[in-house]
C-alpha positions in Angstrom: -1.5 5.3 19.9 -3.7 2.6 21.2 -2.0 0.1 23.8 -0.6 -3.3 22.4 0.8 -1.9 19.2 3.8 -2.7 17.4 5.7 0.6 16.0 8.2 1.4 13.2 9.8 4.8 11.9 8.1 5.6 8.8 8.0 8.4 6.1 7.3 12.1 7.0 3.5 12.1 6.8 2.6 15.5 7.8 5.4 17.4 5.8 7.3 18.9 8.7 10.6 17.3 7.6 10.8 14.9 10.4 10.0 11.2 10.3 6.9 9.8 12.0 6.1 6.6 13.6 3.8 3.9 12.1 1.9 1.7 14.5 -0.2 -1.5 14.0 -2.3 -3.5 16.5 -0.8 -6.9 17.7 -4.1 -8.5 16.9 -7.7 -7.9 16.4 -9.7 -5.5 18.7 -13.1 -6.6 20.3 -14.8 -5.8 17.0 -12.6 -7.8 14.9 -10.5 -5.2 13.3 -6.8 -4.3 13.6 -6.1 -0.8 14.5 -3.4 0.9 12.7 -2.2 4.4 12.1 0.7 7.0 12.4 1.9 9.2 15.1 3.6 12.3 13.9 6.7 13.9 15.3 4.4 16.8 16.6 2.5 14.1 18.6 -0.9 14.1 16.3 -2.1 10.6 15.9 -4.0 9.4 12.4 -5.6 5.9 13.1 -8.1 3.8 11.8 -9.0 0.0 11.3 -8.4 -2.8 8.9 -11.4 -5.0 8.7 -10.9 -8.1 6.9 -11.9 -11.9 7.2 -8.5 -13.1 6.5 -6.7 -15.1 9.2 -3.4 -13.9 8.0 -1.3 -11.3 10.0 -1.9 -7.7 8.6 0.7 -5.4 7.4 0.8 -1.8 6.5 3.4 0.3 4.5 3.2 4.1 4.7 4.8 5.7 1.6 4.9 9.0 -0.2 4.1 8.0 -3.8 5.5 10.9 -5.6 8.0 12.4 -3.3 6.1 15.4 -3.0 3.5 14.6 0.0 1.0 12.4 -1.6 1.2 9.8 1.2 -0.8 6.8 1.2 -0.9 3.6 3.6 -1.0 0.1 1.9 -2.6 -2.1 4.3 -2.0 -6.0 3.4 -4.1 -8.9 4.8 -2.3 -11.5 2.5 -5.4 -11.6 0.0 -5.6 -8.0 -1.1 -4.2 -4.7 -0.2 -6.6 -1.7 1.0 -5.7 1.7 -0.1 -5.7 4.5 2.4 -4.6 8.2 2.0 -3.4 10.8 4.2 -5.5 13.9 3.6 -6.3 16.9 5.6 -4.8 15.3 8.8 -6.9 12.3 8.5 -6.3 8.5 7.4 -9.0 8.0 4.8 -10.1 4.8 2.8 -9.7 5.7 -1.0 -12.8 5.2 -2.7 -13.2 3.5 -6.1 -15.6 4.8 -8.7 -18.3 2.4 -7.0 -18.0 4.3 -3.7 -16.1 1.4 -2.0 -12.7 1.0 -0.8 -10.0 0.6 -3.2 -8.4 -2.4 -2.9 -5.6 -4.1 -4.9 -5.8 -8.0 -5.6 -3.0 -10.0 -4.7 -4.0 -13.2 -7.0 -5.7 -15.1 -4.4 -9.2 -14.4 -5.0 -9.8 -12.8 -8.5 -6.4 -13.3 -10.2 -6.5 -9.3 -11.3 -3.3 -8.7 -9.8 -0.2 -9.9 -8.0 1.3 -6.7 -6.2 1.7 -3.0 -5.8 4.4 -0.8 -6.7 5.5 2.7 -7.3 7.1 3.6 -10.7 7.2 6.2 -13.3 5.0 4.1 -15.6 3.9 6.9 -18.0 7.2 8.4 -18.3 6.3 11.8 -17.1 9.1 12.1 -14.7 6.8 11.6 -11.6 6.4 8.3 -9.7 2.7 6.6 -10.2 1.0 4.1 -7.7 0.5 1.1 -9.8 -1.4 -2.2 -9.5 1.0 -5.1 -10.8 0.2 -8.5 -12.4 3.1 -10.7 -13.0 2.4 -13.3 -15.8 5.1 -15.9 -16.0 5.8 -17.5 -19.8 7.2 -21.0 -20.3 9.7 -19.8 -22.8 10.8 -16.7 -20.9 10.7 -14.5 -17.7 7.2 -13.3 -18.4 5.5 -9.8 -18.4 4.1 -7.4 -15.9 0.9 -5.7 -16.4 0.9 -2.2 -14.8 -2.4 -0.2 -14.0 -1.9 3.2 -13.0 -3.9 4.3 -9.9 -4.8 8.2 -10.1 -5.4 9.8 -6.7 -7.4 12.9 -6.0 -8.0 13.3 -2.2 -9.5 10.4 -1.1 -10.8 9.5 -4.4 -8.7 6.6 -6.4 -9.3 5.8 -10.1 -7.9 3.3 -12.6 -5.8 5.2 -15.2 -3.7 4.0 -18.2 -2.5 0.3 -18.5 0.5 -1.2 -20.0 2.6 -4.4 -20.1 6.3 -4.7 -19.9 8.5 -7.5 -20.4 10.6 -8.8 -17.3 14.4 -8.2 -18.0 15.6 -9.1 -14.5 14.6 -11.8 -12.0 14.3 -9.3 -9.4 11.5 -7.6 -11.4 9.3 -10.6 -11.1 9.6 -10.7 -7.4 8.9 -6.9 -7.0 5.7 -7.5 -9.1 4.7 -10.0 -6.5 5.0 -8.0 -3.2 3.7 -4.6 -1.7 6.3 -1.9 -2.4 6.7 1.8 -3.0 10.0 3.0 -4.5 12.7 1.8 -2.3 10.3 0.8 0.6 8.8 -2.7 1.0 6.2 -3.8 3.3 8.3 -6.5 4.7 11.3 -4.4 5.4 9.5 -0.8 6.2 6.1 -1.7 7.3 4.5 -2.6 10.4 3.1 -6.3 10.9 0.7 -7.6 13.4 0.8 -11.0 14.9 -0.8 -13.9 13.0 
């Protein structure tokens, strides 16, 4: 791992049944990027760099979306969340249909979304990675728009979308953060210095 990093135990990235260690640089390197990655229990290091003009600290959450080894890294710069995938012992930027890195909006630039989550959005019994958009309503708790993100290797494509009503206040909060199942970026991720 690079020197000057913050670490935290994370999910089993390589499928050997042992927890691994996520890391992130305390601040930008000489090129302005913030290094991050994971060291597996076996000693392998998968690393890359978050590039962003945001002045806010970076945070990264590693999560197994389906619970069956579909591991992603969600890299938050306070404005958007870059999607990375763990594939073939590498940490790769997920590519959208236009060949650019797939990112989730956090509502500050385009208003397309407010958060990221992992839920069984299509009811097939398998957890889906979803982009979330919370819409408050003056006469009620509001709604949450969900867009399923389909992963195939390092390719990410938008799938089905739906809208569900907010039935608990906690759901509105969850739709405005970065999480995956029981893991949240604040409680389970690693964070650089501001």
